[in-house]
N, CA, C and O of each residue as an XYZ file, in Angstrom:
728
protein
N       9.014    -29.339    -30.842
C       9.027    -29.859    -29.482
C       9.930    -29.001    -28.581
O       9.590    -28.684    -27.441
N      11.090    -28.642    -29.141
C      12.031    -27.823    -28.370
C      11.391    -26.482    -27.997
O      11.584    -25.972    -26.893
N      10.626    -25.921    -28.942
C       9.952    -24.641    -28.707
C       8.969    -24.751    -27.541
O       8.894    -23.852    -26.704
N       8.209    -25.864    -27.487
C       7.239    -26.059    -26.411
C       7.924    -26.258    -25.066
O       7.423    -25.794    -24.041
N       9.060    -26.939    -25.058
C       9.819    -27.124    -23.805
C      10.313    -25.777    -23.279
O      10.238    -25.505    -22.081
N      10.820    -24.936    -24.190
C      11.291    -23.610    -23.782
C      10.140    -22.769    -23.239
O      10.305    -22.042    -22.259
N       8.975    -22.868    -23.878
C       7.810    -22.124    -23.394
C       7.403    -22.609    -22.004
O       7.059    -21.801    -21.142
N       7.441    -23.915    -21.785
C       7.067    -24.473    -20.480
C       8.047    -24.019    -19.406
O       7.637    -23.644    -18.308
N       9.339    -24.052    -19.717
C      10.356    -23.616    -18.754
C      10.177    -22.129    -18.448
O      10.279    -21.721    -17.292
N       9.910    -21.317    -19.473
C       9.683    -19.881    -19.267
C       8.484    -19.635    -18.368
O       8.527    -18.771    -17.492
N       7.415    -20.390    -18.580
C       6.214    -20.250    -17.758
C       6.503    -20.619    -16.306
O       6.058    -19.928    -15.390
N       7.238    -21.692    -16.096
C       7.592    -22.119    -14.733
C       8.444    -21.052    -14.054
O       8.220    -20.727    -12.887
N       9.419    -20.507    -14.779
C      10.268    -19.457    -14.203
C       9.455    -18.212    -13.869
O       9.662    -17.610    -12.816
N       8.546    -17.820    -14.733
C       7.705    -16.644    -14.471
C       6.859    -16.860    -13.230
O       6.717    -15.948    -12.416
N       6.299    -18.043    -13.069
C       5.490    -18.346    -11.877
C       6.351    -18.339    -10.624
O       5.918    -17.868     -9.573
N       7.573    -18.860    -10.732
C       8.484    -18.888     -9.585
C       8.855    -17.476     -9.158
O       8.843    -17.168     -7.966
N       9.188    -16.605    -10.126
C       9.532    -15.216     -9.809
C       8.337    -14.514     -9.182
O       8.489    -13.787     -8.201
N       7.144    -14.727     -9.743
C       5.938    -14.103     -9.199
C       5.687    -14.554     -7.769
O       5.370    -13.731     -6.910
N       5.823    -15.840     -7.501
C       5.628    -16.366     -6.149
C       6.690    -15.819     -5.208
O       6.387    -15.469     -4.067
N       7.937    -15.743     -5.675
C       9.016    -15.216     -4.834
C       8.737    -13.769     -4.463
O       8.976    -13.366     -3.324
N       8.227    -12.970     -5.425
C       7.920    -11.578     -5.113
C       6.805    -11.481     -4.085
O       6.848    -10.615     -3.211
N       5.799    -12.362     -4.177
C       4.723    -12.340     -3.193
C       5.269    -12.657     -1.807
O       4.850    -12.055     -0.818
N       6.203    -13.602     -1.735
C       6.785    -13.983     -0.455
C       7.669    -12.886      0.117
O       7.934    -12.880      1.319
N       8.132    -11.961     -0.710
C       9.034    -10.911     -0.257
C       8.307     -9.633      0.149
O       8.948     -8.596      0.322
N       7.005     -9.683      0.303
C       6.271     -8.484      0.708
C       6.794     -8.015      2.061
O       6.751     -8.761      3.039
N       7.284     -6.788      2.115
C       7.867     -6.247      3.339
C       6.827     -5.634      4.272
O       7.143     -5.289      5.410
N       5.595     -5.496      3.799
C       4.519     -4.937      4.625
C       3.931     -6.040      5.496
O       3.538     -7.096      4.999
N       3.876     -5.788      6.778
C       3.268     -6.741      7.713
C       1.772     -6.464      7.798
O       1.331     -5.316      7.742
N       1.004     -7.541      7.936
C      -0.450     -7.416      8.104
C      -1.053     -6.582      6.976
O      -1.817     -5.647      7.218
N      -0.696     -6.934      5.740
C      -1.088     -6.118      4.583
C      -2.581     -6.147      4.267
O      -3.073     -5.317      3.503
N      -3.302     -7.104      4.856
C      -4.753     -7.154      4.634
C      -5.531     -6.807      5.904
O      -6.758     -6.903      5.931
N      -4.821     -6.407      6.945
C      -5.415     -5.941      8.209
C      -6.186     -7.035      8.945
O      -7.041     -6.741      9.781
N      -5.879     -8.310      8.632
C      -6.588     -9.423      9.277
C      -6.140     -9.614     10.723
O      -6.918    -10.079     11.556
N      -4.890     -9.258     11.027
C      -4.407     -9.352     12.413
C      -4.720     -8.032     13.106
O      -4.205     -6.979     12.731
N      -5.567     -8.108     14.115
C      -5.918     -6.882     14.826
C      -6.304     -7.211     16.256
O      -6.668     -8.340     16.585
N      -6.216     -6.203     17.083
C      -6.566     -6.334     18.489
C      -7.628     -5.289     18.804
O      -7.364     -4.087     18.764
N      -8.819     -5.757     19.114
C      -9.949     -4.863     19.398
C     -10.213     -3.879     18.258
O     -10.527     -2.712     18.493
N     -10.081     -4.362     17.026
C     -10.363     -3.524     15.869
C      -9.231     -2.619     15.433
O      -9.384     -1.858     14.478
N      -8.094     -2.684     16.116
C      -6.930     -1.875     15.748
C      -5.945     -2.787     15.015
O      -5.509     -3.789     15.582
N      -5.580     -2.463     13.760
C      -4.711     -3.352     12.992
C      -3.286     -3.421     13.542
O      -2.657     -2.397     13.807
N      -2.794     -4.643     13.706
C      -1.417     -4.857     14.158
C      -0.442     -4.332     13.105
O      -0.730     -4.377     11.909
N       0.699     -3.840     13.549
C       1.803     -3.351     12.713
C       1.534     -2.013     12.022
O       2.401     -1.524     11.298
N       0.380     -1.417     12.221
C       0.044     -0.129     11.626
C      -0.181      0.899     12.729
O      -0.684      0.565     13.802
N       0.195      2.158     12.460
C      -0.026      3.246     13.418
C      -1.071      4.201     12.859
O      -0.927      4.722     11.753
N      -2.119      4.419     13.633
C      -3.123      5.411     13.254
C      -2.638      6.759     13.772
O      -2.592      6.985     14.981
N      -2.283      7.640     12.868
C      -1.747      8.945     13.234
C      -2.823     10.021     13.173
O      -2.515     11.210     13.083
N      -4.084      9.605     13.222
C      -5.151     10.565     12.997
C      -6.308     10.403     13.960
O      -6.914      9.333     14.028
N      -6.623     11.455     14.707
C      -7.751     11.430     15.650
C      -9.034     11.933     14.998
O     -10.089     11.929     15.633
N      -8.961     12.366     13.741
C     -10.125     12.934     13.055
C     -10.973     11.887     12.345
O     -12.018     12.213     11.783
N     -10.530     10.630     12.366
C     -11.243      9.585     11.635
C     -11.534      8.388     12.522
O     -10.802      8.095     13.468
N     -12.607      7.714     12.196
C     -12.980      6.474     12.878
C     -12.423      5.324     12.034
O     -12.818      5.133     10.883
N     -11.505      4.568     12.622
C     -10.844      3.467     11.924
C     -11.565      2.168     12.261
O     -11.917      1.930     13.417
N     -11.784      1.327     11.251
C     -12.468      0.053     11.481
C     -11.927     -1.011     10.533
O     -11.508     -0.714      9.414
N     -11.943     -2.251     11.001
C     -11.620     -3.394     10.150
C     -12.902     -3.758      9.411
O     -13.970     -3.852     10.016
N     -12.792     -3.961      8.100
C     -13.966     -4.325      7.306
C     -13.814     -5.746      6.771
O     -12.703     -6.202      6.502
N     -14.936     -6.436      6.621
C     -14.937     -7.816      6.137
C     -15.915     -8.020      4.982
O     -16.164     -9.156      4.581
N     -16.464     -6.947      4.449
C     -17.424     -7.043      3.347
C     -17.054     -6.056      2.255
O     -16.316     -5.096      2.479
N     -17.588     -6.317      1.060
C     -17.383     -5.429     -0.084
C     -15.895     -5.157     -0.324
O     -15.448     -4.010     -0.347
N     -15.141     -6.252     -0.503
C     -13.696     -6.171     -0.720
C     -13.349     -6.685     -2.113
O     -14.160     -7.372     -2.733
N     -12.160     -6.366     -2.612
C     -11.747     -6.922     -3.900
C     -11.669     -8.451     -3.803
O     -11.466     -9.005     -2.723
N     -11.832     -9.110     -4.929
C     -11.780    -10.568     -4.957
C     -10.458    -11.070     -4.377
O      -9.388    -10.554     -4.701
N     -10.549    -12.079     -3.520
C      -9.359    -12.672     -2.923
C      -8.978    -12.097     -1.569
O      -8.022    -12.566     -0.951
N      -9.695    -11.103     -1.099
C      -9.392    -10.493      0.196
C     -10.552    -10.681      1.158
O     -11.716    -10.510      0.794
N     -10.214    -11.039      2.398
C     -11.238    -11.281      3.418
C     -11.372    -10.120      4.393
O     -12.342    -10.053      5.148
N     -10.395     -9.193      4.383
C     -10.463     -8.068      5.315
C      -9.727     -6.858      4.746
O      -8.924     -6.963      3.819
N     -10.031     -5.723      5.332
C      -9.404     -4.473      4.928
C      -9.570     -3.450      6.037
O     -10.051     -3.771      7.124
N      -9.172     -2.226      5.758
C      -9.234     -1.150      6.737
C     -10.077     -0.013      6.176
O      -9.945      0.351      5.008
N     -10.938      0.538      7.010
C     -11.776      1.666      6.613
C     -11.485      2.849      7.530
O     -11.314      2.686      8.738
N     -11.433      4.037      6.943
C     -11.274      5.281      7.707
C     -12.437      6.188      7.340
O     -12.576      6.596      6.186
N     -13.275      6.505      8.327
C     -14.409      7.402      8.104
C     -14.100      8.738      8.762
O     -13.859      8.802      9.967
N     -14.109      9.810      7.966
C     -13.781     11.135      8.487
C     -14.902     11.651      9.386
O     -16.065     11.703      8.985
N     -14.527     12.034     10.619
C     -15.489     12.522     11.612
C     -15.416     14.042     11.735
O     -16.449     14.710     11.787
N     -14.198     14.594     11.782
C     -14.022     16.049     11.856
C     -12.992     16.490     10.819
O     -12.076     15.738     10.488
N     -13.144     17.689     10.319
C     -12.262     18.205      9.268
C     -10.958     18.741      9.849
O     -10.875     19.082     11.029
N      -9.947     18.806      8.996
C      -8.653     19.400      9.344
C      -7.994     19.855      8.042
O      -8.473     19.545      6.951
N      -6.896     20.591      8.169
C      -6.231     21.146      6.989
C      -5.254     20.198      6.307
O      -4.718     20.531      5.250
N      -5.014     19.040      6.878
C      -4.069     18.113      6.272
C      -4.786     16.826      5.875
O      -6.014     16.752      5.930
N      -4.032     15.830      5.481
C      -4.607     14.541      5.106
C      -4.403     13.539      6.235
O      -3.385     13.569      6.928
N      -5.374     12.655      6.414
C      -5.267     11.610      7.428
C      -4.204     10.606      7.040
O      -3.873     10.455      5.864
N      -3.665      9.914      8.048
C      -2.625      8.939      7.741
C      -2.611      7.771      8.711
O      -2.736      7.925      9.926
N      -2.455      6.615      8.125
C      -2.250      5.373      8.858
C      -0.974      4.810      8.250
O      -0.912      4.611      7.037
N       0.039      4.549      9.059
C       1.333      4.221      8.468
C       2.002      3.002      9.072
O       1.677      2.539     10.165
N       2.961      2.509      8.292
C       3.843      1.438      8.738
C       5.251      1.787      8.276
O       5.479      2.059      7.098
N       6.193      1.777      9.219
C       7.591      2.035      8.895
C       8.313      0.724      8.648
O       8.131     -0.246      9.385
N       9.134      0.699      7.606
C       9.866     -0.510      7.230
C      11.338     -0.149      7.124
O      11.713      0.765      6.389
N      12.164     -0.870      7.861
C      13.601     -0.586      7.813
C      14.431     -1.811      7.442
O      15.657     -1.724      7.373
N      13.795     -2.931      7.207
C      14.516     -4.154      6.840
C      14.530     -4.306      5.320
O      13.778     -5.105      4.763
N      15.387     -3.537      4.656
C      15.505     -3.610      3.208
C      16.881     -3.105      2.804
O      17.605     -2.515      3.605
N      17.226     -3.348      1.551
C      18.517     -2.929      1.026
C      18.382     -1.545      0.386
O      17.606     -1.384     -0.556
N      19.123     -0.540      0.880
C      19.068      0.799      0.271
C      19.497      0.764     -1.200
O      20.138     -0.183     -1.655
N      19.130      1.811     -1.920
C      19.445      1.949     -3.343
C      18.914      0.769     -4.151
O      19.569      0.279     -5.072
N      17.717      0.326     -3.787
C      17.072     -0.797     -4.471
C      15.762     -0.342     -5.099
O      15.169      0.659     -4.697
N      15.333     -1.100     -6.088
C      14.060     -0.821     -6.742
C      12.950     -1.604     -6.056
O      13.118     -2.770     -5.700
N      11.814     -0.941     -5.879
C      10.662     -1.541     -5.207
C       9.392     -1.210     -5.968
O       9.339     -0.265     -6.755
N       8.379     -2.010     -5.713
C       7.023     -1.705     -6.188
C       6.119     -1.649     -4.969
O       6.104     -2.568     -4.150
N       5.367     -0.564     -4.856
C       4.331     -0.473     -3.835
C       3.009     -0.635     -4.566
O       2.815     -0.094     -5.654
N       2.111     -1.381     -3.959
C       0.783     -1.518     -4.544
C      -0.230     -1.771     -3.453
O       0.100     -2.233     -2.361
N      -1.453     -1.464     -3.770
C      -2.522     -1.702     -2.818
C      -3.864     -1.351     -3.416
O      -3.967     -0.557     -4.351
N      -4.885     -1.959     -2.854
C      -6.260     -1.690     -3.269
C      -6.807     -0.533     -2.444
O      -6.671     -0.512     -1.220
N      -7.426      0.428     -3.123
C      -7.935      1.637     -2.478
C      -9.343      1.921     -3.009
O      -9.638      1.721     -4.187
N     -10.190      2.389     -2.110
C     -11.561      2.769     -2.491
C     -11.970      3.947     -1.618
O     -11.587      4.020     -0.451
N     -12.746      4.864     -2.177
C     -13.236      5.984     -1.368
C     -14.639      6.380     -1.810
O     -15.062      6.086     -2.928
N     -15.352      7.053     -0.909
C     -16.704      7.529     -1.224
C     -16.658      8.602     -2.297
O     -17.562      8.696     -3.127
N     -15.609      9.408     -2.282
C     -15.456     10.512     -3.230
C     -14.219     10.278     -4.094
O     -13.272      9.620     -3.664
N     -14.229     10.814     -5.301
C     -13.100     10.673     -6.222
C     -11.839     11.290     -5.613
O     -11.879     12.385     -5.052
N     -10.730     10.579     -5.730
C      -9.403     11.038     -5.297
C      -9.324     11.359     -3.805
O      -8.483     12.159     -3.396
N     -10.170     10.758     -2.997
C     -10.146     11.001     -1.552
C      -9.077     10.176     -0.845
O      -8.587     10.573      0.212
N      -8.712      9.032     -1.419
C      -7.761      8.128     -0.764
C      -6.598      7.825     -1.699
O      -6.764      7.731     -2.915
N      -5.422      7.674     -1.109
C      -4.240      7.328     -1.894
C      -3.185      6.720     -0.985
O      -3.327      6.704      0.237
N      -2.125      6.222     -1.605
C      -0.987      5.657     -0.879
C       0.181      6.615     -1.072
O       0.382      7.160     -2.157
N       0.940      6.811     -0.012
C       2.121      7.667     -0.094
C       3.318      6.893      0.444
O       3.206      6.139      1.411
N       4.453      7.090     -0.192
C       5.713      6.502      0.257
C       6.562      7.657      0.760
O       6.724      8.669      0.077
N       7.096      7.496      1.950
C       7.978      8.519      2.502
C       9.339      7.860      2.730
O       9.435      6.836      3.407
N      10.389      8.458      2.160
C      11.748      7.953      2.334
C      12.458      8.794      3.390
O      12.440     10.024      3.343
N      13.089      8.098      4.352
C      13.795      8.774      5.439
C      15.214      8.233      5.571
O      15.480      7.060      5.311
N      16.101      9.106      5.975
C      17.463      8.703      6.326
C      17.776      9.354      7.660
O      17.643     10.567      7.824
N      18.196      8.526      8.616
C      18.478      8.989      9.972
C      17.301      9.801     10.521
O      17.488     10.863     11.113
N      16.105      9.289     10.318
C      14.838      9.855     10.806
C      14.428     11.165     10.144
O      13.481     11.811     10.591
N      15.123     11.563      9.092
C      14.771     12.798      8.389
C      14.217     12.457      7.007
O      14.833     11.735      6.222
N      13.034     13.002      6.742
C      12.398     12.780      5.446
C      13.169     13.506      4.356
O      13.556     14.663      4.522
N      13.393     12.809      3.220
C      14.014     13.486      2.092
C      13.235     13.314      0.791
O      13.583     13.932     -0.215
N      12.188     12.487      0.789
C      11.391     12.357     -0.427
C      10.020     11.758     -0.112
O       9.886     10.877      0.738
N       8.998     12.265     -0.829
C       7.652     11.680     -0.776
C       7.238     11.312     -2.190
O       7.515     12.032     -3.149
N       6.574     10.181     -2.292
C       6.077      9.706     -3.582
C       4.606      9.362     -3.397
O       4.261      8.547     -2.541
N       3.743      9.976     -4.188
C       2.307      9.702     -4.100
C       1.882      8.705     -5.164
O       2.344      8.749     -6.304
N       0.993      7.807     -4.766
C       0.376      6.850     -5.683
C      -1.116      7.145     -5.606
O      -1.827      6.593     -4.766
N      -1.578      8.015     -6.484
C      -2.949      8.524     -6.383
C      -3.887      7.828     -7.353
O      -3.459      7.192     -8.317
N      -5.194      7.966     -7.071
C      -6.142      7.505     -8.056
C      -7.376      6.793     -7.567
O      -7.930      5.996     -8.325
N      -7.855      7.018     -6.348
C      -9.066      6.323     -5.912
C     -10.264      6.795     -6.732
O     -10.377      7.966     -7.095
N     -11.148      5.849     -7.007
C     -12.358      6.111     -7.777
C     -13.537      6.009     -6.819
O     -13.574      5.111     -5.979
N     -14.482      6.901     -6.933
C     -15.633      6.898     -6.023
C     -16.410      5.588     -6.132
O     -16.899      5.223     -7.201
N     -16.511      4.888     -4.993
C     -17.332      3.691     -4.907
C     -16.768      2.434     -5.524
O     -17.443      1.405     -5.517
N     -15.537      2.468     -6.068
C     -14.956      1.282     -6.708
C     -13.551      1.031     -6.178
O     -12.781      1.961     -5.938
N     -13.239     -0.245     -6.003
C     -11.879     -0.609     -5.623
C     -10.970     -0.411     -6.832
O     -11.332     -0.745     -7.960
N      -9.800      0.130     -6.580
C      -8.829      0.352     -7.644
C      -7.459     -0.100     -7.144
O      -7.053      0.237     -6.032
N      -6.754     -0.865     -7.972
C      -5.410     -1.305     -7.623
C      -4.423     -0.224     -8.049
O      -4.285      0.072     -9.236
N      -3.740      0.360     -7.068
C      -2.733      1.384     -7.335
C      -1.359      0.737     -7.280
O      -1.104     -0.106     -6.420
N      -0.464      1.126     -8.197
C       0.903      0.586     -8.237
C       1.878      1.696     -8.597
O       1.551      2.616     -9.348
N       3.078      1.591     -8.047
C       4.129      2.543     -8.416
C       5.482      1.910     -8.114
O       5.679      1.321     -7.051
N       6.408      2.036     -9.054
C       7.783      1.587     -8.861
C       8.625      2.787     -8.439
O       8.397      3.911     -8.888
N       9.599      2.532     -7.574
C      10.477      3.609     -7.117
C      11.794      3.019     -6.653
O      11.907      1.809     -6.451
N      12.791      3.879     -6.485
C      14.085      3.475     -5.948
C      14.211      4.056     -4.547
O      13.838      5.204     -4.307
N      14.734      3.263     -3.629
C      14.820      3.690     -2.227
C      15.941      4.689     -1.959
O      16.073      5.190     -0.843
N      16.746      4.980     -2.976
C      17.834      5.956     -2.823
C      18.685      5.593     -1.595
O      19.049      4.431     -1.421
N      19.001      6.575     -0.748
C      19.815      6.337      0.453
C      18.974      6.116      1.703
O      19.496      6.196      2.814
N      17.699      5.844      1.545
C      16.803      5.703      2.703
C      17.214      4.533      3.593
O      17.661      3.490      3.117
N      17.049      4.738      4.896
C      17.207      3.628      5.836
C      15.844      3.209      6.394
O      15.732      2.200      7.092
N      14.810      3.996      6.077
C      13.432      3.660      6.448
C      12.499      4.100      5.325
O      12.639      5.187      4.765
N      11.553      3.234      5.015
C      10.483      3.559      4.077
C       9.187      3.512      4.871
O       8.912      2.527      5.555
N       8.400      4.561      4.784
C       7.074      4.545      5.408
C       6.029      4.368      4.319
O       6.030      5.085      3.318
N       5.142      3.410      4.523
C       3.976      3.235      3.666
C       2.836      3.932      4.400
O       2.489      3.554      5.519
N       2.257      4.943      3.772
C       1.229      5.751      4.435
C      -0.073      5.671      3.639
O      -0.109      5.967      2.445
N      -1.125      5.270      4.321
C      -2.457      5.238      3.734
C      -3.092      6.584      4.045
O      -3.333      6.902      5.209
N      -3.364      7.375      3.014
C      -3.798      8.761      3.208
C      -5.245      8.942      2.764
O      -5.742      8.223      1.897
N      -5.909      9.920      3.380
C      -7.288     10.249      3.009
C      -7.550     11.720      3.300
O      -6.963     12.308      4.208
N      -8.440     12.293      2.511
C      -8.770     13.716      2.630
C      -9.494     13.999      3.940
O     -10.307     13.199      4.405
N      -9.181     15.165      4.530
C      -9.864     15.599      5.756
C     -10.518     16.966      5.574
O     -10.774     17.667      6.554
N     -10.790     17.349      4.324
C     -11.433     18.650      4.104
C     -12.886     18.609      4.576
O     -13.474     17.535      4.710
N     -13.446     19.766      4.822
C     -14.809     19.908      5.351
C     -15.826     19.114      4.532
O     -16.703     18.457      5.093
N     -15.706     19.176      3.220
C     -16.673     18.485      2.353
C     -16.525     16.961      2.402
O     -17.367     16.240      1.866
N     -15.463     16.472      3.040
C     -15.237     15.025      3.138
C     -15.764     14.414      4.433
O     -15.665     13.201      4.615
N     -16.321     15.222      5.337
C     -16.850     14.675      6.593
C     -17.918     13.637      6.263
O     -18.823     13.884      5.466
N     -17.794     12.480      6.891
C     -18.709     11.367      6.644
C     -18.263     10.449      5.524
O     -18.812      9.359      5.363
N     -17.267     10.874      4.739
C     -16.787     10.014      3.656
C     -15.915      8.902      4.221
O     -15.316      9.038      5.288
N     -15.857      7.801      3.480
C     -15.056      6.652      3.897
C     -13.993      6.360      2.853
O     -14.221      6.488      1.651
N     -12.826      5.965      3.342
C     -11.741      5.497      2.496
C     -11.376      4.108      2.991
O     -11.350      3.860      4.196
N     -11.093      3.198      2.060
C     -10.782      1.822      2.449
C      -9.526      1.346      1.734
O      -9.214      1.790      0.629
N      -8.806      0.425      2.393
C      -7.526     -0.067      1.894
C      -7.411     -1.564      2.177
O      -7.921     -2.046      3.189
N      -6.746     -2.297      1.293
C      -6.384     -3.689      1.550
C      -5.294     -4.110      0.567
O      -5.035     -3.427     -0.424
N      -4.665     -5.242      0.858
C      -3.662     -5.803     -0.045
C      -2.463     -4.910     -0.269
O      -1.958     -4.825     -1.388
N      -1.997     -4.243      0.771
C      -0.874     -3.311      0.641
C       0.426     -4.111      0.547
O       0.689     -4.982      1.376
N       1.232     -3.808     -0.465
C       2.484     -4.541     -0.677
C       3.642     -3.588     -0.936
O       3.479     -2.521     -1.528
N       4.801     -4.000     -0.480
C       6.066     -3.373     -0.848
C       7.003     -4.523     -1.163
O       7.417     -5.257     -0.265
N       7.341     -4.685     -2.448
C       8.177     -5.814     -2.855
C       9.384     -5.321     -3.647
O       9.279     -4.386     -4.441
N      10.539     -5.965     -3.419
C      11.705     -5.641     -4.238
C      11.444     -6.102     -5.670
O      10.821     -7.142     -5.888
N      11.914     -5.339     -6.631
C      11.774     -5.746     -8.029
C      13.129     -5.704     -8.707
O      14.009     -4.927     -8.338
N      13.273     -6.544     -9.691
C      14.486     -6.568    -10.503
C      14.178     -5.837    -11.797
O      13.272     -6.221    -12.536
N      14.921     -4.799    -12.064
C      14.746     -4.084    -13.327
C      15.664     -4.738    -14.354
O      16.787     -5.120    -14.025
N      15.195     -4.871    -15.603
C      16.052     -5.459    -16.633
C      17.299     -4.603    -16.846
O      17.253     -3.377    -16.751
N      18.397     -5.265    -17.131
C      19.660     -4.557    -17.359
C      19.552     -3.685    -18.608
O      18.953     -4.087    -19.605
N      20.137     -2.487    -18.545
C      20.158     -1.573    -19.690
C      21.119     -2.110    -20.734
O      22.208     -2.578    -20.401
N      20.719     -2.044    -21.995
C      21.601     -2.517    -23.076
C      22.155     -1.365    -23.850
O      22.916     -1.566    -24.796
């Protein structure tokens, strides 16, 4: 009986921690449901080479909306839609995750940019889009001395990618507790 009580308490604690982490998502409008005239609130489109649209179909289970970027003209860099976050504790561990899909393999990914006093000092890529399928990307990282973290939704802008689409939803940045080293 004692064993079952301990298991029940452990399950309740695990659910509580999981719920607390969901509530601590630092990304605003992570599913792109809040938008004005098709432009997602809290996100900056830094790219004139792509047509950005809110999507409401063909999404991962549990999501009602997402963001699509369709490449219209080629360029030598990668497209970016970003959100800057400065309300966090430096030198902390975080997990970034999000659902990504692209027409072509490895066309879309998530990038984390760490800045201190507006100067970039580190980039972390979370790569792995699969052609035609939604894929959940995740990566743990430490914020080091950053005072701003940028979550950047990236997509290829090479000539062969014209007309391709990249889609994103469920973007999260949550603090995580790493187990103590023994």
